[in-house]
Structures are given as C-alpha cells and as structure tokens.
C-alpha positions as CSV (number, residue, x, y, z in Angstrom):
1,M,0.0,-4.9,-28.0
2,K,3.3,-4.9,-30.5
3,R,0.8,-3.2,-33.1
4,L,-0.2,-0.3,-30.4
5,P,2.3,1.9,-31.5
6,T,1.5,1.3,-35.1
7,I,-2.4,2.2,-34.6
8,I,-1.8,4.8,-32.0
9,L,0.4,7.0,-35.3
10,L,-2.6,6.1,-37.4
11,L,-5.1,7.3,-35.3
12,L,-2.9,10.4,-34.2
13,L,-2.7,11.3,-37.9
14,T,-6.6,11.0,-38.4
15,G,-7.1,13.4,-35.1
16,L,-9.0,10.1,-33.6
17,V,-8.7,9.8,-30.0
18,P,-11.0,7.4,-28.1
19,V,-10.3,8.0,-24.6
20,G,-13.9,7.7,-23.5
21,A,-14.2,4.3,-23.5
22,A,-11.6,3.2,-21.1
23,R,-12.2,3.3,-17.3
24,F,-9.9,4.3,-14.6
25,A,-8.5,3.6,-11.2
26,T,-8.9,7.0,-9.7
27,K,-10.0,10.5,-10.7
28,R,-7.2,11.8,-11.4
29,L,-5.5,9.6,-13.8
30,E,-8.8,10.1,-15.5
31,S,-8.2,14.3,-15.4
32,I,-4.3,13.1,-16.9
33,A,-5.6,11.1,-20.0
34,Q,-8.4,13.8,-20.6
35,C,-5.0,16.3,-21.0
36,L,-3.3,13.9,-23.0
37,H,-5.7,13.0,-25.5
38,L,-4.3,8.8,-25.5
39,P,-5.7,7.2,-28.1
40,M,-6.4,3.9,-28.2
41,I,-5.9,4.0,-24.5
42,D,-9.1,1.8,-23.7
43,T,-7.8,-1.4,-25.5
44,L,-4.9,-1.7,-22.9
45,Q,-5.7,-5.1,-21.4
46,A,-6.0,-6.0,-17.3
47,G,-2.5,-6.5,-16.0
48,N,-0.5,-5.2,-19.4
49,A,1.7,-1.8,-19.6
50,T,2.9,0.2,-22.2
51,T,5.6,2.6,-23.0
52,A,4.0,3.3,-26.7
53,Y,3.1,6.6,-25.4
54,R,5.4,9.5,-26.1
55,L,4.8,13.5,-24.1
56,N,5.0,15.8,-26.7
57,G,6.5,13.3,-29.3
58,R,9.6,12.8,-27.4
59,H,9.5,11.2,-24.0
60,A,7.8,7.8,-23.6
61,L,5.5,7.3,-20.7
62,M,4.5,4.7,-19.0
63,V,0.6,3.9,-19.3
64,R,0.0,0.2,-17.0
65,A,-4.1,-1.2,-16.8
66,N,-4.7,-3.2,-13.2
67,R,-6.3,-6.3,-12.7
68,Y,-9.8,-4.7,-13.2
69,G,-9.2,-3.8,-16.5
70,E,-9.0,0.1,-15.3
71,I,-5.7,2.5,-16.0
72,S,-4.0,2.8,-12.9
73,H,-0.5,4.5,-13.8
74,I,0.2,7.3,-16.5
75,G,3.7,8.8,-15.9
76,L,6.7,9.6,-17.5
77,H,8.5,6.6,-18.1
78,L,11.4,7.2,-15.1
79,F,12.0,3.2,-13.4
80,P,12.7,0.2,-15.5
81,R,11.1,-2.4,-14.3
82,E,14.1,-4.4,-13.5
83,M,14.8,-1.3,-11.2
84,R,10.9,-2.0,-9.7
85,D,11.1,-5.8,-9.4
86,A,14.5,-5.5,-7.4
87,A,13.6,-2.6,-5.0
88,P,10.2,-2.5,-4.7
89,S,9.1,1.0,-3.6
90,P,5.6,2.9,-3.4
91,I,7.7,6.5,-4.5
92,Y,8.0,5.3,-8.2
93,D,4.6,5.8,-9.7
94,F,4.1,9.1,-7.7
95,L,7.2,10.6,-9.3
96,E,6.1,9.3,-12.5
97,R,2.6,11.1,-12.5
98,N,3.6,13.9,-10.4
99,L,6.2,14.7,-12.7
100,L,4.2,14.2,-15.6
101,E,1.9,16.7,-13.9
102,R,4.0,19.7,-13.6
103,N,4.9,18.9,-17.8
104,L,1.9,19.0,-19.3
105,P,0.7,22.2,-20.6
106,N,-3.3,22.2,-20.3
107,L,-3.5,21.4,-16.7
108,N,-7.3,21.2,-16.0
109,G,-8.2,23.4,-12.8
110,Q,-8.8,20.7,-10.8
111,L,-5.5,19.0,-11.2
112,Q,-3.7,22.9,-10.4
113,H,-5.6,23.0,-7.3
114,Q,-4.5,19.7,-5.7
115,Q,-0.9,20.5,-6.9
116,K,-0.8,23.6,-5.4
117,S,-1.5,22.0,-2.2
118,E,1.3,19.5,-2.9
119,H,4.3,19.6,-0.1
120,V,7.0,19.2,-2.9
121,Y,10.3,20.7,-3.1
122,F,12.7,20.8,-5.9
123,G,16.3,21.1,-4.1
124,I,18.2,20.5,-7.5
125,G,16.6,20.9,-11.1
126,S,13.1,21.3,-11.8
127,A,10.2,19.2,-13.1
128,R,11.5,19.7,-16.5
129,T,14.7,18.0,-15.7
130,P,13.7,14.9,-16.1
131,L,12.5,15.7,-20.2
132,S,16.4,15.7,-20.7
133,F,17.1,12.6,-19.3
134,N,19.1,10.2,-21.4
135,G,19.2,7.0,-19.5
136,T,22.5,7.0,-18.0
137,E,21.0,8.9,-14.6
138,E,21.4,7.1,-11.5
139,F,18.7,6.9,-8.9
140,S,18.1,6.7,-5.6
141,E,15.6,7.3,-2.6
142,E,16.7,8.4,1.2
143,R,13.5,8.1,3.7
144,V,12.4,9.0,7.0
145,D,10.1,6.0,8.2
146,L,6.5,7.8,8.5
147,K,7.6,11.1,7.8
148,R,9.2,11.6,4.7
149,Y,11.4,10.8,1.2
150,R,14.2,11.9,-1.0
151,A,14.6,11.4,-4.3
152,T,17.6,12.0,-6.2
153,W,19.3,11.5,-9.6
154,Q,22.7,11.9,-10.4
155,R,24.7,11.9,-14.1
156,N,28.4,11.5,-14.2
157,G,28.6,11.6,-10.0
158,R,26.5,14.7,-10.4
159,E,23.3,15.6,-8.9
160,V,20.9,16.6,-11.6
161,L,17.5,16.5,-9.6
162,K,16.6,15.9,-6.0
163,I,13.2,16.3,-4.4
164,S,12.0,16.2,-1.1
165,F,8.3,15.4,-0.1
166,D,6.1,14.1,3.0
167,M,5.2,10.7,3.1
168,D,1.5,11.4,2.5
169,Y,-0.4,8.6,1.5
170,E,-2.9,10.7,-0.3
171,L,0.1,12.5,-1.9
172,L,1.9,9.2,-2.8
173,S,-1.5,7.6,-4.4
174,G,-3.1,11.1,-6.2
175,C,-6.4,10.0,-4.0
176,N,-8.0,11.9,-1.5
177,S,-9.5,9.7,1.7
178,I,-12.7,9.2,0.1
179,E,-11.3,7.3,-3.2
180,L,-8.7,5.5,-0.9
181,E,-11.5,3.9,1.5
182,Q,-13.6,2.8,-1.5
183,L,-10.6,1.3,-3.6
184,F,-9.5,-0.3,-0.2
185,L,-12.9,-1.6,0.4
186,R,-13.1,-3.0,-3.1
187,R,-9.7,-4.5,-3.0
188,L,-10.3,-6.3,0.2
189,K,-13.8,-8.0,-1.0
190,H,-12.3,-9.3,-3.6
191,F,-8.6,-9.9,-2.8
192,K,-6.8,-13.3,-3.2
193,P,-4.0,-13.9,-1.4
194,G,-0.8,-14.4,-4.3
195,K,2.8,-14.6,-4.8
196,G,3.7,-11.7,-1.9
197,A,1.9,-14.3,0.7
198,V,4.6,-13.8,3.7
199,S,5.6,-16.7,5.5
200,A,5.9,-17.1,9.8
201,L,7.7,-20.4,9.5
202,Q,10.2,-19.7,7.1
203,H,13.6,-18.4,7.7
204,R,13.4,-18.8,11.4
205,D,15.9,-20.3,13.3
206,F,14.2,-22.8,15.9
207,P,15.8,-24.3,19.2
208,A,16.9,-27.5,18.1
209,T,15.8,-29.0,21.8
210,A,12.9,-26.7,23.1
211,T,9.2,-27.5,22.5
212,Q,8.2,-24.0,23.1
213,H,9.8,-20.6,21.1
214,V,8.5,-17.2,20.9
215,A,9.8,-15.2,17.6
216,K,10.3,-11.6,19.3
217,G,9.2,-8.6,17.3
218,D,9.0,-5.5,18.5
219,S,6.6,-2.6,19.9
220,F,5.0,0.2,18.2
221,L,3.5,3.4,20.1
222,I,3.5,1.4,23.6
223,A,5.3,-1.6,25.0
224,E,2.1,-3.4,25.0
225,M,1.3,-2.8,21.2
226,R,3.7,-5.8,20.0
227,N,4.3,-8.2,17.2
228,D,5.9,-11.4,18.9
229,L,4.7,-14.8,17.4
230,Y,4.0,-17.7,19.5
231,F,5.8,-21.7,18.1
232,E,5.2,-25.0,20.1
233,R,7.2,-27.9,18.3
234,T,4.7,-30.8,17.1
235,D,5.3,-34.5,15.3
236,S,5.1,-32.4,11.8
237,G,7.0,-30.1,13.0
238,W,6.9,-26.2,14.2
239,Q,4.2,-24.6,14.0
240,L,2.4,-21.2,15.8
241,A,0.3,-22.4,19.1
242,N,-3.1,-22.6,19.2
243,H,-4.5,-23.6,22.7
244,A,-7.7,-22.4,24.4
245,E,-6.1,-22.6,27.7
246,N,-2.8,-20.4,26.0
247,T,-5.3,-17.5,25.1
248,S,-3.2,-14.7,24.7
249,K,-0.7,-16.3,22.9
250,T,-3.2,-17.9,20.8
251,L,-5.1,-14.6,20.7
252,A,-1.4,-12.6,19.6
253,N,-0.9,-15.7,16.8
254,M,-4.6,-15.2,15.1
255,M,-4.7,-11.0,15.1
256,L,-0.9,-11.4,13.5
257,S,-0.1,-14.3,11.5
258,P,-1.8,-15.0,8.1
259,E,-0.7,-18.5,8.7
260,F,-2.4,-19.0,12.2
261,S,-4.1,-22.8,12.0
262,G,-7.8,-21.3,12.8
263,H,-10.0,-19.5,10.5
264,P,-11.5,-17.1,11.7
265,A,-14.3,-14.6,10.1
266,L,-14.5,-10.9,10.7
267,Q,-17.8,-9.1,10.7
268,L,-16.3,-5.4,9.7
269,L,-17.5,-2.2,10.2
270,V,-15.4,0.3,8.3
271,D,-15.6,4.1,9.3
272,Q,-15.4,6.5,6.5
273,Y,-15.2,10.3,6.4
274,G,-18.2,11.9,6.2
275,Y,-19.8,10.2,9.0
276,A,-20.6,7.2,6.3
277,S,-19.8,3.4,7.2
278,D,-20.0,0.0,5.3
279,T,-20.1,-3.3,6.7
280,V,-18.4,-6.4,5.0
281,A,-18.0,-10.1,6.4
282,V,-14.5,-11.1,5.1
283,A,-12.2,-14.0,6.2
284,Y,-10.0,-12.1,8.9
285,Q,-6.4,-13.7,7.4
286,D,-7.5,-11.7,4.1
287,L,-7.6,-8.7,5.4
288,L,-4.2,-9.3,7.7
289,Q,-2.6,-10.8,3.7
290,M,-3.8,-7.8,2.0
291,C,-2.5,-5.6,4.2
292,M,1.0,-7.0,4.6
293,E,1.2,-7.6,1.3
294,D,1.1,-3.9,0.7
295,G,3.8,-3.6,3.1
296,C,2.3,-3.2,6.5
297,T,3.5,-4.5,9.8
298,P,1.0,-6.0,12.0
299,Y,1.2,-5.3,15.9
300,F,-1.4,-6.3,18.5
301,G,-2.7,-5.6,22.4
302,I,-5.0,-6.5,24.1
303,K,-7.7,-4.3,25.6
304,E,-9.6,-6.5,27.7
305,R,-10.5,-9.3,29.4
306,K,-14.5,-9.5,30.1
307,E,-16.1,-12.0,32.7
308,D,-17.2,-14.2,29.7
309,G,-13.5,-14.9,28.5
310,A,-14.1,-12.6,25.8
311,Y,-11.6,-10.6,24.9
312,T,-10.9,-7.2,23.0
313,G,-8.2,-5.5,21.3
314,T,-6.2,-3.2,18.8
315,V,-4.1,-4.2,15.9
316,L,-2.5,-1.5,14.1
317,L,-1.0,-2.1,10.6
318,V,1.8,0.3,10.3
319,N,3.1,0.9,6.8
320,R,6.5,2.7,7.2
321,R,7.4,3.2,3.8
322,G,3.1,5.0,2.8
323,G,3.4,6.7,5.7
324,Y,0.1,5.3,7.4
325,V,-1.5,3.2,9.8
326,H,-4.6,1.0,9.7
327,M,-6.5,0.2,12.7
328,L,-8.8,-2.3,13.6
329,S,-10.8,-2.5,16.6
330,A,-11.5,-6.0,17.1
331,A,-14.2,-8.3,19.9
332,V,-13.4,-11.8,20.1
333,P,-15.9,-14.1,21.8
334,A,-14.9,-16.7,23.8
335,E,-16.2,-20.0,21.5
336,T,-14.0,-17.8,18.5
337,L,-10.8,-19.0,20.8
338,A,-12.4,-22.1,22.3
339,S,-12.8,-23.7,18.3
340,G,-9.1,-23.0,17.9
341,G,-9.8,-19.6,15.9
342,N,-12.8,-21.0,13.8
343,G,-15.5,-19.0,14.7
344,T,-17.0,-14.9,14.3
345,M,-14.9,-12.1,15.2
346,R,-16.5,-8.1,15.3
347,G,-13.8,-5.4,14.0
348,R,-14.4,-1.2,13.5
349,L,-11.4,0.0,10.8
350,Y,-10.2,3.2,10.3
351,V,-8.0,3.0,7.4
352,F,-5.0,5.3,6.0
353,I,-4.7,7.4,9.0
354,P,-1.9,9.2,8.2
355,M,1.5,9.5,10.4
356,H,3.4,12.2,8.6
357,N,2.3,15.1,10.5
358,V,2.4,13.8,13.9
359,S,4.9,14.8,15.6
360,D,8.1,13.1,17.1
361,R,7.4,14.0,20.3
362,Y,4.2,12.4,20.3
363,F,5.8,9.1,19.6
364,Q,8.5,9.8,22.5
365,Q,5.7,10.2,24.8
366,T,4.0,7.6,24.5
367,K,6.6,5.3,24.2
368,K,7.7,6.4,27.9
369,K,4.0,6.1,28.7
C-alpha cells in the first residue's frame, strides 16, 4: 500500500485507468467508481483501506475493501480512524459517500435519479463546503432513535455545515431493499462470531446470596415484547437458566442471548421483495450474534403454547441507530426445549423493516394496548 500513490500517479500520467476488474459490494459504489475512473482500485486487498486517491487532485478520498475483497466504501475522507473507533456510527460512511456523489461533475443518470429522491437537507452550508475543510473542524451528531439524524461541523466555534436526513437504512447504506436482503443473506451464510461478541455475563451485578436473578431489560412496542434474561447460580458461577421444566424463562434466554448453553439450529425462510424467498440452515446464535454486532437489540415475545408443548413466538431485532427492525417468527418444537435447546426450530425472517416513517402516535397507541 505504500507504493500505491506512486503507481496511481504513473497511471494517471499514462492515461491508464483499469477499474473493470474490481468487484464492488453494491451497485452504487460501482457507479461512483466509474464516474471517478479510479486507477488500480482492483489491487486494494481485502480488509484494507487507502486515502491515496484524490477528488480533482485535491481532496483525499477514503476507499475501503471488505473481507471478501470487494470495494465496500468510496467517499470523501472526513472522519479519521480514531473517531470511528472511539465513537462508531453508521452515518460516517453515508456522509462521506453522499457528499462525494454531490461533488461528482459527471454523475450518471442512475445516481442523479437516486439523489433526487433522497431526503437530505442542508441547513447551513452546501455539498461543496467539505471541499474547503482544513482539518480543524469539529464534528457532532444528534439523533432521534429510529427517526432521523442531524450532523454538524464547526470551525472556531462557528457552524459551517449542518445536514439533516431520515434514519432510512436504504439511504444510509446506498442500497435498495433487494440489495440489502442479498447482502444480509450472504453475510449470514458466511458469518463467524468475532471480536464484537456481546457477553451477557460480563459487567453484571449479581446478588451475593440469591440463587436466581432476573436481569431486567425493557420492552418494545408492547409490554410483552421484552428482553429480560434469567440467571441461576451454579457450582461454576452464574449461568443463563436452561431447564425444560421452566420453559418460558429457558425460551427467552435461548431467543435473546448468543451465550445460551444450548445450540439451536434454525431452518430459516427469508421473505424477500417481489414475492421471492430463500431458505437457509444456520445456527440461530449466529443470526443473533451477527445482528447484535450490527447494533441490534433483541426482544422476544411468546405467541402461543401448543398442546404438544411446542411454542411460537416473535423476535424483533431493533437497530435504533440504523432505523430498522428485523422480524423473526419462530416455531420451537417441544423436543428442542426438552434437549436444552440443542434441537432444530423453524423461522420466517423479514429484514430491514424501516421505522423512520412510522408515526410516533403508532408507538404510543401500541404501548398503551
């Protein structure tokens, strides 16, 4: 990567711009690359990033490749790595990409059409304002969870750029619903839990003498849709409860925590736009862990207990910073619960349900009910 700026300069001087061999995570990024004619972009290795490219020879661009070796981000370089690590946010990539698009002189027809339908509002400054940034600007964001964002840059205490936009994940990701579904399924099929794993046992204040403990969570939409976790003290310490005779607590733990001691398999039917569907067999805890690493909070509610001891219920995976909900309708056989969660369950999944355009009155009425 240290040689890349020199190689790029040589290629620009010779007029060679080989971008056709590169692979892109989304169609939108491919369109941006075609507008920019970025040389040697296909040589960026999986998991790497570079700021060697320039817009109009001046403003640095951020170009990043994902774990599959696809170009997963192209945008103005506005947010340093230190900021991204200290305060992660889904809007960094969006702002860098969207503001770059608005400064492309040869934007193609598809991108022009997409931009016209986006609800992005400039309260102070314009899309060209970031081109004059000198590195002394301070950035801040405000948000109403599941609804909207406002991003502000200040220089010497004076606001120079303020942008408001809906918390619409199609807008934030630059993908339409079909692309989002396809990306979700591909990630799920190849998912391996990583450093983002969330522990239910860490940083808990367990009672000193009790043998059982309820880690109270909260509810979403209705009182019955909750994320409480149930613990018990064992010889080896506190563990998530897993007993066939205490089915409701065991079921809640199984559906809400990747650290549940059982390992349920999931036969998953994913409903997609255009009346399409796909079936995939996955470990349920992988699905749960992947969504939680994306920033989702899980909630679970029991729908029905059947005569044979089977249960049906709903899992809502709520992403308050992405503005969407994944909804899983699950059917858990009695034998899966009796085996400590080591059997198979069936589910139907709807992904990236938008919430930014749901009325606040709907939330209030639903919670009252």
